[in-house]
N, CA, C and O of each residue as an XYZ file, in Angstrom:
328
protein
N      79.035     92.823     90.997
C      80.858     93.532     90.838
C      81.696     92.332     89.955
O      82.104     91.404     90.653
N      82.060     92.233     88.177
C      83.075     90.634     88.343
C      84.456     90.830     88.471
O      85.114     91.363     87.578
N      84.979     90.399     89.615
C      86.151     90.412     89.954
C      87.145     91.160     89.144
O      87.351     91.099     87.932
N      87.728     91.890     90.075
C      89.129     92.588     88.508
C      90.209     92.631     89.557
O      90.103     92.731     90.779
N      91.321     92.528     88.756
C      92.887     92.414     89.058
C      93.584     93.397     88.394
O      93.163     93.673     87.271
N      94.186     93.771     88.650
C      95.364     94.378     87.613
C      96.942     94.156     88.579
O      97.062     94.475     89.761
N      98.028     93.539     87.718
C      98.951     93.360     88.377
C     100.110     94.761     88.656
O      99.896     95.928     88.326
N     101.074     94.343     89.199
C     101.665     95.584     90.049
C     102.963     94.852     90.387
O     103.133     93.716     90.830
N     104.008     96.007     89.991
C     105.477     95.421     90.851
C     105.103     95.643     92.428
O     104.014     96.097     92.782
N     106.219     95.239     93.391
C     105.426     95.303     94.906
C     106.383     96.845     95.011
O     106.562     97.737     95.840
N     106.669     96.628     94.136
C     108.114     98.161     94.851
C     106.486     99.724     94.450
O     106.030    100.669     95.092
N     106.293     99.281     93.467
C     105.018    100.517     93.014
C     104.285    100.515     94.917
O     104.837    101.243     95.743
N     103.404     99.876     95.221
C     103.131    100.076     95.870
C     104.026    100.515     97.409
O     103.759    101.517     98.073
N     105.398     99.244     97.840
C     106.076     99.800     98.636
C     106.016    101.196     98.651
O     106.381    101.598     99.755
N     105.584    102.492     97.576
C     106.339    103.530     98.172
C     104.547    103.968     98.916
O     104.648    104.333    100.087
N     103.677    103.963     98.599
C     102.527    104.318     99.697
C     103.578    104.068    101.315
O     104.249    103.098    101.669
N     103.349    105.259    101.916
C     103.984    105.793    103.063
C     103.010    105.316    104.026
O     102.923    106.056    105.006
N     102.340    104.417    104.037
C     101.442    103.505    104.545
C     101.815    102.130    105.468
O     101.684    101.923    106.674
N     102.289    101.361    104.474
C     102.364    100.239    103.918
C     103.225     99.277    104.688
O     104.379     99.659    104.881
N     102.902     98.163    105.138
C     103.428     97.808    106.191
C     104.025     96.399    105.356
O     103.141     95.829    104.716
N     104.906     95.992    105.305
C     106.056     94.223    104.751
C     105.267     93.492    105.272
O     104.746     93.684    106.371
N     105.061     92.439    104.448
C     104.513     91.807    105.389
C     105.960     90.175    105.858
O     107.089     90.055    105.381
N     105.364     89.382    106.736
C     106.812     89.034    106.896
C     107.083     87.674    105.774
O     106.818     86.504    106.050
N     107.935     88.377    103.877
C     108.084     87.003    103.508
C     109.051     87.176    102.976
O     108.940     87.049    101.756
N     110.722     87.601    103.572
C     110.972     87.530    102.683
C     111.770     87.214    101.702
O     112.901     87.673    101.539
N     110.965     86.058    100.699
C     110.583     85.812     99.019
C     110.360     87.192     98.542
O     110.918     87.535     97.500
N     109.547     88.091     99.237
C     109.096     89.145     98.278
C     110.064     90.813     97.985
O     110.459     91.755     98.672
N     110.090     90.406     96.593
C     111.452     91.355     96.396
C     110.471     92.718     95.668
O     109.284     92.909     95.402
N     111.586     93.370     95.568
C     110.905     95.077     94.958
C     109.897     94.340     93.369
O     109.043     95.094     92.903
N     110.088     92.950     92.693
C     110.527     92.463     91.286
C     109.297     91.918     91.386
O     108.825     91.626     90.287
N     108.382     91.598     92.626
C     107.347     90.324     92.965
C     106.049     91.183     92.128
O     105.535     92.226     92.530
N     105.754     90.573     91.098
C     103.960     90.835     90.670
C     103.352     90.554     91.861
O     103.897     89.659     92.508
N     101.985     91.265     92.533
C     100.959     91.098     93.467
C      99.548     92.474     92.316
O      99.418     93.524     91.688
N      98.982     91.376     92.789
C      97.238     91.489     92.823
C      96.707     92.871     92.967
O      96.686     92.933     94.197
N      96.177     94.247     92.476
C      95.097     94.738     93.027
C      94.136     94.428     92.574
O      93.881     94.275     91.380
N      93.127     94.225     93.939
C      91.143     93.462     94.047
C      90.665     94.353     93.067
O      91.302     95.036     92.265
N      89.723     94.271     93.206
C      88.588     95.247     92.853
C      87.991     96.012     94.273
O      87.276     97.013     94.329
N      88.485     95.263     95.291
C      88.433     96.254     96.472
C      89.752     97.091     97.531
O      89.726     97.764     98.561
N      90.943     96.537     96.491
C      91.408     96.963     96.432
C      92.172     96.437     97.342
O      93.306     96.914     97.370
N      91.908     95.489     98.214
C      92.882     94.174     98.463
C      94.272     93.882     97.581
O      94.118     93.909     96.360
N      95.343     93.662     97.984
C      96.284     93.386     97.258
C      96.766     91.830     97.838
O      96.964     91.451     98.993
N      96.881     90.986     96.315
C      96.896     89.189     96.999
C      98.243     89.378     96.199
O      98.735     90.429     95.787
N      98.759     87.951     96.078
C      99.543     87.693     95.654
C      99.602     86.558     93.957
O     100.470     86.243     93.143
N      97.734     86.220     94.207
C      97.737     85.723     92.860
C      96.007     85.761     92.800
O      95.180     85.653     93.706
N      95.853     85.960     91.354
C      94.375     86.548     91.740
C      93.360     85.048     91.317
O      92.138     85.101     91.456
N      93.900     84.049     90.916
C      93.180     82.876     91.699
C      92.842     82.321     93.389
O      91.807     82.256     94.053
N      94.274     81.979     93.658
C      93.977     82.191     95.290
C      94.500     82.885     96.188
O      95.405     82.601     96.973
N      93.549     84.374     95.982
C      93.772     85.291     96.381
C      93.601     85.607     98.192
O      94.154     86.490     98.846
N      92.325     84.191     98.813
C      92.327     84.337     99.805
C      93.424     83.776    100.887
O      93.407     83.895    102.112
N      94.658     82.939     99.803
C      95.979     82.463    101.336
C      96.655     83.449    100.383
O      97.622     82.980     99.783
N      96.443     84.302    100.209
C      97.609     85.330     99.086
C      97.699     87.148     99.674
O      98.212     88.140     99.156
N      96.828     86.915    101.157
C      96.291     88.317    101.115
C      97.756     89.402    101.466
O      98.100     89.176    102.626
N      98.383     90.135    101.014
C      99.445     90.592    101.142
C      98.243     92.938    102.107
O      98.762     93.822    102.788
N      97.220     92.861    101.728
C      96.661     94.319    102.040
C      96.017     93.930    102.083
O      95.800     93.037    101.264
N      95.133     94.227    103.053
C      93.677     94.673    103.108
C      92.714     95.906    104.104
O      91.599     95.927    104.625
N      93.814     96.791    103.996
C      93.580     98.163    104.398
C      92.618     99.261    103.921
O      93.088    100.365    103.644
N      91.258     99.024    103.805
C      90.650    100.132    102.908
C      90.630    101.569    103.638
O      89.599    102.033    104.125
N      91.506    102.029    103.656
C      91.406    103.859    104.050
C      91.771    104.978    102.802
O      92.527    104.977    101.831
N      91.113    105.617    103.204
C      91.346    106.820    102.302
C      92.562    107.325    101.881
O      92.805    107.792    100.768
N      93.331    107.207    102.840
C      94.849    107.469    102.686
C      94.899    105.868    101.029
O      94.637    106.083     99.846
N      95.241    104.732    101.546
C      95.146    104.121    100.624
C      94.534    104.195     99.256
O      95.068    104.129     98.149
N      93.107    104.369     99.659
C      92.084    104.600     97.951
C      92.466    105.804     97.250
O      91.967    105.763     96.125
N      93.241    107.022     97.460
C      93.688    108.367     96.783
C      95.065    107.281     96.669
O      95.796    107.818     95.837
N      95.512    106.408     96.993
C      97.229    106.493     96.183
C      96.447    105.134     95.518
O      97.376    104.446     95.095
N      95.735    104.744     95.358
C      96.104    103.780     94.448
C      94.549    104.313     93.556
O      93.952    103.269     93.295
N      93.925    105.250     93.150
C      93.484    106.386     92.295
C      94.397    107.290     91.583
O      94.289    107.651     90.411
N      95.286    107.605     92.406
C      96.018    109.436     91.880
C      97.648    108.694     91.776
O      98.519    109.340     91.193
N      97.960    107.446     92.316
C      99.600    107.749     91.864
C      99.259    105.748     90.530
O      99.591    105.497     89.372
N      98.607    105.032     91.446
C      98.580    103.752     90.385
C      97.982    103.812     89.703
O      98.172    102.942     88.853
N      96.334    105.146     89.293
C      95.896    104.874     88.217
C      94.702    103.658     88.010
O      94.031    103.269     87.054
N      94.841    103.234     89.640
C      93.669    102.031     89.617
C      92.321    102.073     89.482
O      91.633    102.649     90.325
N      91.960    101.661     88.750
C      90.262    101.865     87.619
C      89.256    100.840     87.594
O      89.190    100.682     86.375
N      88.798    100.395     87.861
C      87.587     98.735     87.823
C      87.032     99.978     85.589
O      86.670    101.029     85.060
N      87.400     98.736     85.431
C      86.985     99.289     83.531
C      85.042     99.176     83.951
O      84.290     98.307     84.391
N      84.918    100.612     83.494
C      83.608    100.412     83.482
C      82.777     99.302     82.933
O      81.888     98.942     83.706
N      82.864     98.400     81.312
C      82.528     97.672     81.635
C      82.371     96.381     83.234
O      81.232     95.979     82.993
N      82.615     95.939     83.984
C      82.625     95.959     84.385
C      82.363     95.808     85.583
O      82.649     94.947     86.415
N      81.663     96.932     85.594
C      81.453     97.297     87.228
C      79.608     97.514     87.101
O      78.956     97.762     86.087
N      79.249     97.367     88.149
C      77.330     96.516     88.370
C      76.682     97.437     87.390
O      76.110     97.196     86.327
N      76.991     98.885     88.207
C      76.361    100.445     87.841
C      76.528    100.656     86.810
O      75.944    101.658     86.398
N      77.497     99.783     85.676
C      77.405    100.152     84.216
C      76.391     99.944     83.445
O      75.786     98.891     83.248
N      76.198    101.096     82.960
C      74.603    101.195     81.765
C      75.194    100.042     80.296
O      74.456     99.846     79.330
């Protein structure tokens, strides 16, 4: 799969009931964070290993990403695309 990221306001992700707030006082509701194709949330798509905010891939998180955030990797970027 080709890496895919989509920016979101942190306020949108904080709507997830099980969201665990990172200990980062500099993060506000207006902070743009990036949801990666594997449903990990990072601060920056280029330096993603250093700024991971969320990496718990649970069924509830998947449902939230799909139904609330409407997150979907574009078909042309999926390896199973024909």
